[in-house]
PQR file of N, CA, C, O and H, with PARSE charges and radii, in Angstrom:
ATOM      1  N   MET A   1      -7.686 -14.801 -15.402 -0.4000 1.5000
ATOM      2  CA  MET A   1      -6.691 -14.312 -14.590 -0.0000 2.0000
ATOM      3  C   MET A   1      -5.889 -15.646 -13.999  0.5500 1.7000
ATOM      4  O   MET A   1      -6.431 -16.751 -13.993 -0.5500 1.4000
ATOM      5  N   SER A   2      -4.844 -15.476 -13.615 -0.4000 1.5000
ATOM      6  CA  SER A   2      -3.763 -16.315 -13.238 -0.0000 2.0000
ATOM      7  C   SER A   2      -3.765 -17.024 -12.211  0.5500 1.7000
ATOM      8  O   SER A   2      -3.456 -16.335 -11.239 -0.5500 1.4000
ATOM      9  H   SER A   2      -4.403 -14.578 -13.620  0.4000 1.0000
ATOM     10  N   THR A   3      -3.997 -18.253 -11.905 -0.4000 1.5000
ATOM     11  CA  THR A   3      -3.787 -18.413 -10.199 -0.0000 2.0000
ATOM     12  C   THR A   3      -2.642 -17.970  -9.401  0.5500 1.7000
ATOM     13  O   THR A   3      -2.712 -17.586  -8.233 -0.5500 1.4000
ATOM     14  H   THR A   3      -4.248 -18.812 -12.695  0.4000 1.0000
ATOM     15  N   ARG A   4      -1.762 -18.036  -9.994 -0.4000 1.5000
ATOM     16  CA  ARG A   4      -0.060 -17.776  -9.556 -0.0000 2.0000
ATOM     17  C   ARG A   4      -0.450 -16.198  -9.196  0.5500 1.7000
ATOM     18  O   ARG A   4       0.023 -15.896  -8.101 -0.5500 1.4000
ATOM     19  H   ARG A   4      -1.705 -18.348 -10.942  0.4000 1.0000
ATOM     20  N   PHE A   5      -1.228 -15.050  -9.861 -0.4000 1.5000
ATOM     21  CA  PHE A   5      -1.343 -13.772  -9.645 -0.0000 2.0000
ATOM     22  C   PHE A   5      -2.292 -13.852  -8.191  0.5500 1.7000
ATOM     23  O   PHE A   5      -1.759 -13.572  -7.117 -0.5500 1.4000
ATOM     24  H   PHE A   5      -1.612 -15.296 -10.751  0.4000 1.0000
ATOM     25  N   LEU A   6      -3.366 -14.154  -8.244 -0.4000 1.5000
ATOM     26  CA  LEU A   6      -4.159 -14.346  -7.346 -0.0000 2.0000
ATOM     27  C   LEU A   6      -3.205 -14.927  -5.963  0.5500 1.7000
ATOM     28  O   LEU A   6      -3.291 -14.619  -4.775 -0.5500 1.4000
ATOM     29  H   LEU A   6      -3.800 -14.381  -9.116  0.4000 1.0000
ATOM     30  N   ALA A   7      -2.695 -15.459  -6.355 -0.4000 1.5000
ATOM     31  CA  ALA A   7      -2.168 -16.477  -4.916 -0.0000 2.0000
ATOM     32  C   ALA A   7      -1.174 -15.511  -4.274  0.5500 1.7000
ATOM     33  O   ALA A   7      -1.284 -15.317  -3.063 -0.5500 1.4000
ATOM     34  H   ALA A   7      -2.626 -15.709  -7.321  0.4000 1.0000
ATOM     35  N   LYS A   8      -0.230 -14.895  -4.950 -0.4000 1.5000
ATOM     36  CA  LYS A   8       0.327 -13.682  -4.741 -0.0000 2.0000
ATOM     37  C   LYS A   8      -0.430 -12.499  -3.687  0.5500 1.7000
ATOM     38  O   LYS A   8      -0.304 -12.255  -2.487 -0.5500 1.4000
ATOM     39  H   LYS A   8      -0.141 -15.053  -5.934  0.4000 1.0000
ATOM     40  N   LEU A   9      -1.161 -11.992  -4.643 -0.4000 1.5000
ATOM     41  CA  LEU A   9      -2.144 -11.215  -4.292 -0.0000 2.0000
ATOM     42  C   LEU A   9      -2.540 -11.405  -2.712  0.5500 1.7000
ATOM     43  O   LEU A   9      -2.438 -10.532  -1.851 -0.5500 1.4000
ATOM     44  H   LEU A   9      -1.263 -12.190  -5.618  0.4000 1.0000
ATOM     45  N   GLY A  10      -3.065 -12.885  -2.507 -0.4000 1.5000
ATOM     46  CA  GLY A  10      -3.958 -13.236  -1.366 -0.0000 2.0000
ATOM     47  C   GLY A  10      -2.781 -13.657  -0.198  0.5500 1.7000
ATOM     48  O   GLY A  10      -3.116 -13.826   0.974 -0.5500 1.4000
ATOM     49  H   GLY A  10      -3.148 -13.594  -3.207  0.4000 1.0000
ATOM     50  N   LEU A  11      -1.391 -13.803  -0.642 -0.4000 1.5000
ATOM     51  CA  LEU A  11      -0.329 -13.680   0.455 -0.0000 2.0000
ATOM     52  C   LEU A  11       0.197 -12.322   0.878  0.5500 1.7000
ATOM     53  O   LEU A  11       0.701 -12.201   1.995 -0.5500 1.4000
ATOM     54  H   LEU A  11      -1.119 -13.666  -1.594  0.4000 1.0000
ATOM     55  N   ASN A  12       0.104 -11.264   0.023 -0.4000 1.5000
ATOM     56  CA  ASN A  12       0.376  -9.889   0.162 -0.0000 2.0000
ATOM     57  C   ASN A  12      -0.824  -9.026   1.168  0.5500 1.7000
ATOM     58  O   ASN A  12      -0.708  -8.121   1.995 -0.5500 1.4000
ATOM     59  H   ASN A  12      -0.306 -11.362  -0.884  0.4000 1.0000
ATOM     60  N   LEU A  13      -1.803  -9.672   0.726 -0.4000 1.5000
ATOM     61  CA  LEU A  13      -2.971  -9.208   1.418 -0.0000 2.0000
ATOM     62  C   LEU A  13      -3.116  -9.728   3.338  0.5500 1.7000
ATOM     63  O   LEU A  13      -3.454  -8.996   4.269 -0.5500 1.4000
ATOM     64  H   LEU A  13      -1.897 -10.407   0.054  0.4000 1.0000
ATOM     65  N   LYS A  14      -2.751 -11.093   3.386 -0.4000 1.5000
ATOM     66  CA  LYS A  14      -2.453 -11.639   4.562 -0.0000 2.0000
ATOM     67  C   LYS A  14      -1.550 -10.880   5.276  0.5500 1.7000
ATOM     68  O   LYS A  14      -1.752 -10.615   6.461 -0.5500 1.4000
ATOM     69  H   LYS A  14      -2.477 -11.687   2.630  0.4000 1.0000
ATOM     70  N   LYS A  15      -0.689 -10.547   4.747 -0.4000 1.5000
ATOM     71  CA  LYS A  15       0.675 -10.046   5.303 -0.0000 2.0000
ATOM     72  C   LYS A  15       0.598  -8.597   5.746  0.5500 1.7000
ATOM     73  O   LYS A  15       1.334  -8.222   6.659 -0.5500 1.4000
ATOM     74  H   LYS A  15      -0.525 -10.762   3.784  0.4000 1.0000
ATOM     75  N   TYR A  16      -0.202  -7.800   5.189 -0.4000 1.5000
ATOM     76  CA  TYR A  16      -0.589  -6.641   5.659 -0.0000 2.0000
ATOM     77  C   TYR A  16      -1.657  -6.829   6.826  0.5500 1.7000
ATOM     78  O   TYR A  16      -1.778  -6.135   7.835 -0.5500 1.4000
ATOM     79  H   TYR A  16      -0.800  -8.104   4.448  0.4000 1.0000
ATOM     80  N   ARG A  17      -2.438  -7.994   6.418 -0.4000 1.5000
ATOM     81  CA  ARG A  17      -3.362  -7.687   7.491 -0.0000 2.0000
ATOM     82  C   ARG A  17      -2.911  -8.576   8.894  0.5500 1.7000
ATOM     83  O   ARG A  17      -3.499  -8.378   9.957 -0.5500 1.4000
ATOM     84  H   ARG A  17      -2.339  -8.558   5.598  0.4000 1.0000
ATOM     85  N   LEU A  18      -2.225  -9.196   8.817 -0.4000 1.5000
ATOM     86  CA  LEU A  18      -1.297  -9.728   9.888 -0.0000 2.0000
ATOM     87  C   LEU A  18       0.056  -8.115  10.637  0.5500 1.7000
ATOM     88  O   LEU A  18       0.479  -7.935  11.778 -0.5500 1.4000
ATOM     89  H   LEU A  18      -1.748  -9.357   7.953  0.4000 1.0000
ATOM     90  N   GLU A  19       0.175  -7.722  10.003 -0.4000 1.5000
ATOM     91  CA  GLU A  19       0.993  -6.632  10.263 -0.0000 2.0000
ATOM     92  C   GLU A  19       0.294  -5.604  11.383  0.5500 1.7000
ATOM     93  O   GLU A  19       0.815  -5.257  12.444 -0.5500 1.4000
ATOM     94  H   GLU A  19      -0.169  -7.868   9.075  0.4000 1.0000
ATOM     95  N   LYS A  20      -1.241  -5.138  10.791 -0.4000 1.5000
ATOM     96  CA  LYS A  20      -1.853  -4.097  11.231 -0.0000 2.0000
ATOM     97  C   LYS A  20      -2.732  -5.277  12.373  0.5500 1.7000
ATOM     98  O   LYS A  20      -3.835  -4.906  12.776 -0.5500 1.4000
ATOM     99  H   LYS A  20      -1.663  -5.420   9.929  0.4000 1.0000
ATOM    100  N   GLY A  21      -2.283  -6.437  12.770 -0.4000 1.5000
ATOM    101  CA  GLY A  21      -2.918  -7.264  13.996 -0.0000 2.0000
ATOM    102  C   GLY A  21      -4.294  -7.399  14.038  0.5500 1.7000
ATOM    103  O   GLY A  21      -4.932  -7.471  15.087 -0.5500 1.4000
ATOM    104  H   GLY A  21      -1.388  -6.739  12.442  0.4000 1.0000
ATOM    105  N   LEU A  22      -4.851  -7.442  12.735 -0.4000 1.5000
ATOM    106  CA  LEU A  22      -5.985  -7.901  12.388 -0.0000 2.0000
ATOM    107  C   LEU A  22      -6.311  -9.475  12.424  0.5500 1.7000
ATOM    108  O   LEU A  22      -5.405 -10.308  12.432 -0.5500 1.4000
ATOM    109  H   LEU A  22      -4.332  -7.383  11.882  0.4000 1.0000
ATOM    110  N   THR A  23      -7.689  -9.823  12.444 -0.4000 1.5000
ATOM    111  CA  THR A  23      -7.871 -11.032  12.119 -0.0000 2.0000
ATOM    112  C   THR A  23      -8.530 -11.064  10.779  0.5500 1.7000
ATOM    113  O   THR A  23      -8.706  -9.982  10.219 -0.5500 1.4000
ATOM    114  H   THR A  23      -8.425  -9.146  12.437  0.4000 1.0000
ATOM    115  N   GLN A  24      -8.835 -11.928  10.319 -0.4000 1.5000
ATOM    116  CA  GLN A  24     -10.081 -12.203   9.097 -0.0000 2.0000
ATOM    117  C   GLN A  24     -11.170 -11.348   9.557  0.5500 1.7000
ATOM    118  O   GLN A  24     -11.377 -10.255   9.029 -0.5500 1.4000
ATOM    119  H   GLN A  24      -8.692 -12.807  10.774  0.4000 1.0000
ATOM    120  N   GLU A  25     -11.953 -11.847  10.625 -0.4000 1.5000
ATOM    121  CA  GLU A  25     -13.400 -11.015  11.173 -0.0000 2.0000
ATOM    122  C   GLU A  25     -13.137  -9.886  11.152  0.5500 1.7000
ATOM    123  O   GLU A  25     -13.899  -9.162  10.511 -0.5500 1.4000
ATOM    124  H   GLU A  25     -11.785 -12.735  11.055  0.4000 1.0000
ATOM    125  N   ASN A  26     -12.034  -9.310  11.794 -0.4000 1.5000
ATOM    126  CA  ASN A  26     -11.707  -8.063  12.140 -0.0000 2.0000
ATOM    127  C   ASN A  26     -11.934  -7.082  10.610  0.5500 1.7000
ATOM    128  O   ASN A  26     -12.651  -6.122  10.327 -0.5500 1.4000
ATOM    129  H   ASN A  26     -11.415  -9.898  12.314  0.4000 1.0000
ATOM    130  N   LEU A  27     -11.376  -7.531  10.194 -0.4000 1.5000
ATOM    131  CA  LEU A  27     -10.985  -6.959   8.541 -0.0000 2.0000
ATOM    132  C   LEU A  27     -12.173  -6.869   7.640  0.5500 1.7000
ATOM    133  O   LEU A  27     -12.556  -5.870   7.032 -0.5500 1.4000
ATOM    134  H   LEU A  27     -10.793  -8.311  10.424  0.4000 1.0000
ATOM    135  N   ALA A  28     -12.849  -8.408   7.648 -0.4000 1.5000
ATOM    136  CA  ALA A  28     -14.295  -8.149   6.897 -0.0000 2.0000
ATOM    137  C   ALA A  28     -15.271  -7.198   7.644  0.5500 1.7000
ATOM    138  O   ALA A  28     -15.856  -6.306   7.030 -0.5500 1.4000
ATOM    139  H   ALA A  28     -12.538  -9.220   8.143  0.4000 1.0000
ATOM    140  N   GLU A  29     -15.446  -7.409   9.034 -0.4000 1.5000
ATOM    141  CA  GLU A  29     -16.221  -6.150   9.239 -0.0000 2.0000
ATOM    142  C   GLU A  29     -15.851  -4.631   9.214  0.5500 1.7000
ATOM    143  O   GLU A  29     -16.691  -3.745   9.376 -0.5500 1.4000
ATOM    144  H   GLU A  29     -14.971  -8.134   9.532  0.4000 1.0000
ATOM    145  N   LYS A  30     -14.615  -4.423   9.012 -0.4000 1.5000
ATOM    146  CA  LYS A  30     -14.554  -3.003   8.299 -0.0000 2.0000
ATOM    147  C   LYS A  30     -14.442  -2.458   7.140  0.5500 1.7000
ATOM    148  O   LYS A  30     -14.488  -1.289   6.757 -0.5500 1.4000
ATOM    149  H   LYS A  30     -13.933  -5.143   8.881  0.4000 1.0000
ATOM    150  N   VAL A  31     -14.243  -3.750   6.472 -0.4000 1.5000
ATOM    151  CA  VAL A  31     -14.776  -3.558   5.046 -0.0000 2.0000
ATOM    152  C   VAL A  31     -16.178  -4.205   4.597  0.5500 1.7000
ATOM    153  O   VAL A  31     -16.310  -4.441   3.396 -0.5500 1.4000
ATOM    154  H   VAL A  31     -14.206  -4.700   6.783  0.4000 1.0000
ATOM    155  N   GLY A  32     -17.011  -4.445   5.286 -0.4000 1.5000
ATOM    156  CA  GLY A  32     -18.476  -4.907   5.298 -0.0000 2.0000
ATOM    157  C   GLY A  32     -18.818  -6.311   4.474  0.5500 1.7000
ATOM    158  O   GLY A  32     -19.856  -6.558   3.861 -0.5500 1.4000
ATOM    159  H   GLY A  32     -16.905  -4.254   6.262  0.4000 1.0000
ATOM    160  N   ILE A  33     -17.697  -7.123   4.627 -0.4000 1.5000
ATOM    161  CA  ILE A  33     -17.736  -8.290   3.323 -0.0000 2.0000
ATOM    162  C   ILE A  33     -17.538  -9.574   5.075  0.5500 1.7000
ATOM    163  O   ILE A  33     -17.068  -9.431   6.204 -0.5500 1.4000
ATOM    164  H   ILE A  33     -16.854  -6.923   5.124  0.4000 1.0000
ATOM    165  N   HIS A  34     -18.259 -10.762   4.258 -0.4000 1.5000
ATOM    166  CA  HIS A  34     -17.759 -11.914   5.309 -0.0000 2.0000
ATOM    167  C   HIS A  34     -16.428 -12.303   5.675  0.5500 1.7000
ATOM    168  O   HIS A  34     -15.616 -11.746   4.936 -0.5500 1.4000
ATOM    169  H   HIS A  34     -18.640 -10.877   3.340  0.4000 1.0000
ATOM    170  N   PRO A  35     -15.898 -13.036   6.524 -0.5600 1.5000
ATOM    171  CA  PRO A  35     -15.276 -13.332   6.966  0.2800 2.0000
ATOM    172  C   PRO A  35     -14.113 -14.598   5.831  0.5500 1.7000
ATOM    173  O   PRO A  35     -12.972 -14.876   5.464 -0.5500 1.4000
ATOM    174  N   THR A  36     -15.353 -14.889   5.769 -0.4000 1.5000
ATOM    175  CA  THR A  36     -15.115 -16.335   4.430 -0.0000 2.0000
ATOM    176  C   THR A  36     -14.357 -15.886   3.536  0.5500 1.7000
ATOM    177  O   THR A  36     -13.239 -16.341   3.290 -0.5500 1.4000
ATOM    178  H   THR A  36     -16.280 -14.663   6.066  0.4000 1.0000
ATOM    179  N   TYR A  37     -15.172 -14.461   2.665 -0.4000 1.5000
ATOM    180  CA  TYR A  37     -14.438 -14.057   1.824 -0.0000 2.0000
ATOM    181  C   TYR A  37     -13.103 -13.483   1.706  0.5500 1.7000
ATOM    182  O   TYR A  37     -12.446 -13.308   0.680 -0.5500 1.4000
ATOM    183  H   TYR A  37     -16.080 -14.092   2.864  0.4000 1.0000
ATOM    184  N   VAL A  38     -12.720 -13.143   3.261 -0.4000 1.5000
ATOM    185  CA  VAL A  38     -11.307 -12.599   3.142 -0.0000 2.0000
ATOM    186  C   VAL A  38     -10.365 -13.870   3.366  0.5500 1.7000
ATOM    187  O   VAL A  38      -9.164 -13.702   3.159 -0.5500 1.4000
ATOM    188  H   VAL A  38     -13.254 -13.286   4.094  0.4000 1.0000
ATOM    189  N   GLY A  39     -10.753 -14.955   3.716 -0.4000 1.5000
ATOM    190  CA  GLY A  39     -10.366 -16.114   3.604 -0.0000 2.0000
ATOM    191  C   GLY A  39      -9.778 -16.892   2.011  0.5500 1.7000
ATOM    192  O   GLY A  39      -8.856 -17.649   1.709 -0.5500 1.4000
ATOM    193  H   GLY A  39     -11.729 -15.091   3.885  0.4000 1.0000
ATOM    194  N   LYS A  40     -10.716 -16.317   1.398 -0.4000 1.5000
ATOM    195  CA  LYS A  40     -11.120 -17.068  -0.351 -0.0000 2.0000
ATOM    196  C   LYS A  40      -9.796 -16.239  -0.755  0.5500 1.7000
ATOM    197  O   LYS A  40      -8.785 -16.753  -1.233 -0.5500 1.4000
ATOM    198  H   LYS A  40     -11.466 -15.702   1.643  0.4000 1.0000
ATOM    199  N   LEU A  41      -9.982 -14.815  -0.470 -0.4000 1.5000
ATOM    200  CA  LEU A  41      -9.153 -13.890  -1.069 -0.0000 2.0000
ATOM    201  C   LEU A  41      -7.652 -14.108  -0.620  0.5500 1.7000
ATOM    202  O   LEU A  41      -6.811 -13.894  -1.492 -0.5500 1.4000
ATOM    203  H   LEU A  41     -10.803 -14.398  -0.082  0.4000 1.0000
ATOM    204  N   GLU A  42      -7.161 -14.549   0.756 -0.4000 1.5000
ATOM    205  CA  GLU A  42      -5.934 -14.947   0.901 -0.0000 2.0000
ATOM    206  C   GLU A  42      -5.480 -15.852   0.120  0.5500 1.7000
ATOM    207  O   GLU A  42      -4.527 -15.707  -0.646 -0.5500 1.4000
ATOM    208  H   GLU A  42      -7.844 -14.723   1.465  0.4000 1.0000
ATOM    209  N   GLY A  43      -6.145 -16.852   0.270 -0.4000 1.5000
ATOM    210  CA  GLY A  43      -5.790 -18.243  -0.404 -0.0000 2.0000
ATOM    211  C   GLY A  43      -5.986 -18.055  -2.047  0.5500 1.7000
ATOM    212  O   GLY A  43      -6.111 -18.950  -2.883 -0.5500 1.4000
ATOM    213  H   GLY A  43      -6.920 -16.970   0.892  0.4000 1.0000
ATOM    214  N   GLY A  44      -5.976 -16.856  -2.217 -0.4000 1.5000
ATOM    215  CA  GLY A  44      -6.005 -16.992  -3.726 -0.0000 2.0000
ATOM    216  C   GLY A  44      -7.231 -17.362  -4.812  0.5500 1.7000
ATOM    217  O   GLY A  44      -7.492 -17.099  -5.986 -0.5500 1.4000
ATOM    218  H   GLY A  44      -5.875 -16.129  -1.538  0.4000 1.0000
ATOM    219  N   LYS A  45      -7.589 -17.825  -4.150 -0.4000 1.5000
ATOM    220  CA  LYS A  45      -9.507 -18.634  -4.464 -0.0000 2.0000
ATOM    221  C   LYS A  45     -10.958 -17.512  -5.107  0.5500 1.7000
ATOM    222  O   LYS A  45     -12.062 -17.747  -5.600 -0.5500 1.4000
ATOM    223  H   LYS A  45      -7.378 -18.038  -3.196  0.4000 1.0000
ATOM    224  N   ASN A  46     -10.357 -16.540  -4.834 -0.4000 1.5000
ATOM    225  CA  ASN A  46     -11.264 -15.467  -5.403 -0.0000 2.0000
ATOM    226  C   ASN A  46     -10.729 -14.300  -6.091  0.5500 1.7000
ATOM    227  O   ASN A  46      -9.704 -13.814  -5.614 -0.5500 1.4000
ATOM    228  H   ASN A  46      -9.461 -16.349  -4.433  0.4000 1.0000
ATOM    229  N   ASN A  47     -11.357 -13.640  -7.368 -0.4000 1.5000
ATOM    230  CA  ASN A  47     -10.698 -12.764  -8.067 -0.0000 2.0000
ATOM    231  C   ASN A  47     -11.412 -11.484  -7.480  0.5500 1.7000
ATOM    232  O   ASN A  47     -12.622 -11.367  -7.668 -0.5500 1.4000
ATOM    233  H   ASN A  47     -12.190 -14.035  -7.756  0.4000 1.0000
ATOM    234  N   PRO A  48     -10.666 -10.442  -6.722 -0.5600 1.5000
ATOM    235  CA  PRO A  48     -11.611  -9.224  -6.263  0.2800 2.0000
ATOM    236  C   PRO A  48     -11.795  -8.033  -7.322  0.5500 1.7000
ATOM    237  O   PRO A  48     -10.952  -7.828  -8.196 -0.5500 1.4000
ATOM    238  N   SER A  49     -12.834  -7.345  -7.196 -0.4000 1.5000
ATOM    239  CA  SER A  49     -13.224  -5.918  -7.631 -0.0000 2.0000
ATOM    240  C   SER A  49     -11.990  -5.069  -7.559  0.5500 1.7000
ATOM    241  O   SER A  49     -11.231  -5.250  -6.608 -0.5500 1.4000
ATOM    242  H   SER A  49     -13.519  -7.512  -6.487  0.4000 1.0000
ATOM    243  N   THR A  50     -11.699  -4.128  -8.496 -0.4000 1.5000
ATOM    244  CA  THR A  50     -10.911  -2.980  -7.924 -0.0000 2.0000
ATOM    245  C   THR A  50     -11.538  -2.432  -7.005  0.5500 1.7000
ATOM    246  O   THR A  50     -10.842  -2.234  -6.009 -0.5500 1.4000
ATOM    247  H   THR A  50     -12.316  -3.981  -9.269  0.4000 1.0000
ATOM    248  N   LYS A  51     -13.079  -1.946  -6.897 -0.4000 1.5000
ATOM    249  CA  LYS A  51     -13.550  -1.401  -6.022 -0.0000 2.0000
ATOM    250  C   LYS A  51     -13.464  -2.220  -4.719  0.5500 1.7000
ATOM    251  O   LYS A  51     -13.336  -1.534  -3.704 -0.5500 1.4000
ATOM    252  H   LYS A  51     -13.644  -2.107  -7.706  0.4000 1.0000
ATOM    253  N   MET A  52     -13.510  -3.587  -4.548 -0.4000 1.5000
ATOM    254  CA  MET A  52     -13.148  -4.382  -3.230 -0.0000 2.0000
ATOM    255  C   MET A  52     -11.860  -3.942  -2.837  0.5500 1.7000
ATOM    256  O   MET A  52     -11.708  -3.440  -1.723 -0.5500 1.4000
ATOM    257  H   MET A  52     -13.614  -4.145  -5.372  0.4000 1.0000
ATOM    258  N   LEU A  53     -10.763  -4.098  -3.755 -0.4000 1.5000
ATOM    259  CA  LEU A  53      -9.281  -3.887  -3.670 -0.0000 2.0000
ATOM    260  C   LEU A  53      -9.086  -2.674  -2.378  0.5500 1.7000
ATOM    261  O   LEU A  53      -8.501  -2.633  -1.295 -0.5500 1.4000
ATOM    262  H   LEU A  53     -10.886  -4.506  -4.660  0.4000 1.0000
ATOM    263  N   TYR A  54     -10.037  -1.647  -3.286 -0.4000 1.5000
ATOM    264  CA  TYR A  54      -9.720   0.074  -2.784 -0.0000 2.0000
ATOM    265  C   TYR A  54     -10.323  -0.340  -1.137  0.5500 1.7000
ATOM    266  O   TYR A  54      -9.559  -0.103  -0.201 -0.5500 1.4000
ATOM    267  H   TYR A  54     -10.512  -1.681  -4.165  0.4000 1.0000
ATOM    268  N   LYS A  55     -11.351  -0.800  -0.916 -0.4000 1.5000
ATOM    269  CA  LYS A  55     -12.120  -0.980   0.518 -0.0000 2.0000
ATOM    270  C   LYS A  55     -11.206  -1.797   1.306  0.5500 1.7000
ATOM    271  O   LYS A  55     -11.229  -1.585   2.519 -0.5500 1.4000
ATOM    272  H   LYS A  55     -11.971  -0.993  -1.676  0.4000 1.0000
ATOM    273  N   ILE A  56     -10.347  -2.751   0.838 -0.4000 1.5000
ATOM    274  CA  ILE A  56      -9.766  -3.553   1.856 -0.0000 2.0000
ATOM    275  C   ILE A  56      -8.285  -2.625   1.739  0.5500 1.7000
ATOM    276  O   ILE A  56      -7.519  -3.185   2.523 -0.5500 1.4000
ATOM    277  H   ILE A  56     -10.327  -2.922  -0.147  0.4000 1.0000
ATOM    278  N   THR A  57      -7.752  -1.760   1.266 -0.4000 1.5000
ATOM    279  CA  THR A  57      -6.337  -1.209   1.196 -0.0000 2.0000
ATOM    280  C   THR A  57      -6.668  -0.002   1.876  0.5500 1.7000
ATOM    281  O   THR A  57      -5.796   0.447   2.619 -0.5500 1.4000
ATOM    282  H   THR A  57      -8.374  -1.305   0.629  0.4000 1.0000
ATOM    283  N   ARG A  58      -7.928   0.723   1.764 -0.4000 1.5000
ATOM    284  CA  ARG A  58      -8.463   1.853   2.885 -0.0000 2.0000
ATOM    285  C   ARG A  58      -8.444   1.098   4.194  0.5500 1.7000
ATOM    286  O   ARG A  58      -7.724   1.578   5.070 -0.5500 1.4000
ATOM    287  H   ARG A  58      -8.637   0.357   1.161  0.4000 1.0000
ATOM    288  N   ALA A  59      -9.199  -0.141   4.506 -0.4000 1.5000
ATOM    289  CA  ALA A  59      -9.148  -0.532   5.833 -0.0000 2.0000
ATOM    290  C   ALA A  59      -7.657  -1.131   6.670  0.5500 1.7000
ATOM    291  O   ALA A  59      -7.551  -1.453   7.854 -0.5500 1.4000
ATOM    292  H   ALA A  59      -9.784  -0.531   3.794  0.4000 1.0000
ATOM    293  N   LEU A  60      -7.011  -1.136   6.008 -0.4000 1.5000
ATOM    294  CA  LEU A  60      -5.692  -1.461   6.343 -0.0000 2.0000
ATOM    295  C   LEU A  60      -4.703  -0.659   6.363  0.5500 1.7000
ATOM    296  O   LEU A  60      -3.610  -1.010   6.808 -0.5500 1.4000
ATOM    297  H   LEU A  60      -7.097  -0.874   5.047  0.4000 1.0000
ATOM    298  N   GLY A  61      -5.078   1.271   5.589 -0.4000 1.5000
ATOM    299  CA  GLY A  61      -3.877   1.826   5.680 -0.0000 2.0000
ATOM    300  C   GLY A  61      -3.186   1.984   5.259  0.5500 1.7000
ATOM    301  O   GLY A  61      -2.408   2.889   5.559 -0.5500 1.4000
ATOM    302  H   GLY A  61      -5.966   1.556   5.227  0.4000 1.0000
ATOM    303  N   ILE A  62      -2.962   0.756   3.762 -0.4000 1.5000
ATOM    304  CA  ILE A  62      -2.054   0.934   3.144 -0.0000 2.0000
ATOM    305  C   ILE A  62      -2.858   1.485   1.463  0.5500 1.7000
ATOM    306  O   ILE A  62      -4.057   1.673   1.253 -0.5500 1.4000
ATOM    307  H   ILE A  62      -3.594   0.021   3.519  0.4000 1.0000
ATOM    308  N   LYS A  63      -1.671   1.632   0.468 -0.4000 1.5000
ATOM    309  CA  LYS A  63      -1.768   1.626  -0.804 -0.0000 2.0000
ATOM    310  C   LYS A  63      -1.925   0.787  -1.957  0.5500 1.7000
ATOM    311  O   LYS A  63      -1.158  -0.145  -2.199 -0.5500 1.4000
ATOM    312  H   LYS A  63      -0.697   1.479   0.638  0.4000 1.0000
ATOM    313  N   LEU A  64      -3.164   1.181  -2.861 -0.4000 1.5000
ATOM    314  CA  LEU A  64      -3.716   0.376  -3.199 -0.0000 2.0000
ATOM    315  C   LEU A  64      -2.256  -0.988  -4.107  0.5500 1.7000
ATOM    316  O   LEU A  64      -2.101  -2.206  -4.018 -0.5500 1.4000
ATOM    317  H   LEU A  64      -3.787   1.938  -2.664  0.4000 1.0000
ATOM    318  N   SER A  65      -1.556   0.064  -4.838 -0.4000 1.5000
ATOM    319  CA  SER A  65      -0.150  -0.568  -4.949 -0.0000 2.0000
ATOM    320  C   SER A  65       0.470  -1.546  -4.167  0.5500 1.7000
ATOM    321  O   SER A  65       0.914  -2.554  -4.717 -0.5500 1.4000
ATOM    322  H   SER A  65      -1.682   1.054  -4.910  0.4000 1.0000
ATOM    323  N   ASP A  66       0.599  -1.321  -2.462 -0.4000 1.5000
ATOM    324  CA  ASP A  66       1.189  -2.468  -1.883 -0.0000 2.0000
ATOM    325  C   ASP A  66       0.403  -3.922  -2.194  0.5500 1.7000
ATOM    326  O   ASP A  66       0.845  -5.050  -1.972 -0.5500 1.4000
ATOM    327  H   ASP A  66       0.238  -0.502  -2.016  0.4000 1.0000
ATOM    328  N   LEU A  67      -0.164  -3.761  -2.449 -0.4000 1.5000
ATOM    329  CA  LEU A  67      -0.710  -4.974  -2.800 -0.0000 2.0000
ATOM    330  C   LEU A  67      -0.552  -5.817  -4.137  0.5500 1.7000
ATOM    331  O   LEU A  67      -0.938  -6.948  -4.433 -0.5500 1.4000
ATOM    332  H   LEU A  67      -0.522  -2.845  -2.630  0.4000 1.0000
ATOM    333  N   PHE A  68       0.040  -5.010  -4.720 -0.4000 1.5000
ATOM    334  CA  PHE A  68       0.422  -5.643  -6.091 -0.0000 2.0000
ATOM    335  C   PHE A  68       2.375  -5.840  -6.344  0.5500 1.7000
ATOM    336  O   PHE A  68       2.967  -6.428  -7.248 -0.5500 1.4000
ATOM    337  H   PHE A  68       0.354  -4.091  -4.480  0.4000 1.0000
ATOM    338  N   ASP A  69       2.958  -5.045  -5.084 -0.4000 1.5000
ATOM    339  CA  ASP A  69       4.317  -5.052  -4.918 -0.0000 2.0000
ATOM    340  C   ASP A  69       4.488  -6.984  -4.536  0.5500 1.7000
ATOM    341  O   ASP A  69       4.321  -7.379  -3.382 -0.5500 1.4000
ATOM    342  H   ASP A  69       2.477  -4.567  -4.350  0.4000 1.0000
ATOM    343  N   PHE A  70       4.769  -7.804  -5.494 -0.4000 1.5000
ATOM    344  CA  PHE A  70       5.301  -9.418  -5.259 -0.0000 2.0000
ATOM    345  C   PHE A  70       6.806  -9.450  -4.609  0.5500 1.7000
ATOM    346  O   PHE A  70       7.203 -10.323  -3.838 -0.5500 1.4000
ATOM    347  H   PHE A  70       4.904  -7.483  -6.431  0.4000 1.0000
ATOM    348  N   ASP A  71       7.661  -8.184  -5.131 -0.4000 1.5000
ATOM    349  CA  ASP A  71       8.915  -7.993  -4.375 -0.0000 2.0000
ATOM    350  C   ASP A  71       9.292  -7.925  -3.149  0.5500 1.7000
ATOM    351  O   ASP A  71      10.455  -7.998  -2.753 -0.5500 1.4000
ATOM    352  H   ASP A  71       7.338  -7.475  -5.758  0.4000 1.0000
ATOM    353  N   LYS A  72       8.242  -7.771  -2.448 -0.4000 1.5000
ATOM    354  CA  LYS A  72       8.985  -7.420  -1.234 -0.0000 2.0000
ATOM    355  C   LYS A  72       8.745  -8.965  -0.305  0.5500 1.7000
ATOM    356  O   LYS A  72       9.232  -9.091   0.819 -0.5500 1.4000
ATOM    357  H   LYS A  72       7.297  -7.711  -2.771  0.4000 1.0000
TER
END
């Protein structure tokens, strides 16, 4: 997986998390993961599964496709 792709995905995740007024800890609690994992995702360090992305988008109240819209 391209590190550039993961970095863009992480930036989008952070953008939506902040728009919803959530901390990494808040989001992690909603999804059932460790806050460190959220930080690694936002930093483009981890490659999340489709299932994990689905859980995150549900917690943020956005569509999965929103995370992959790198033109915004």
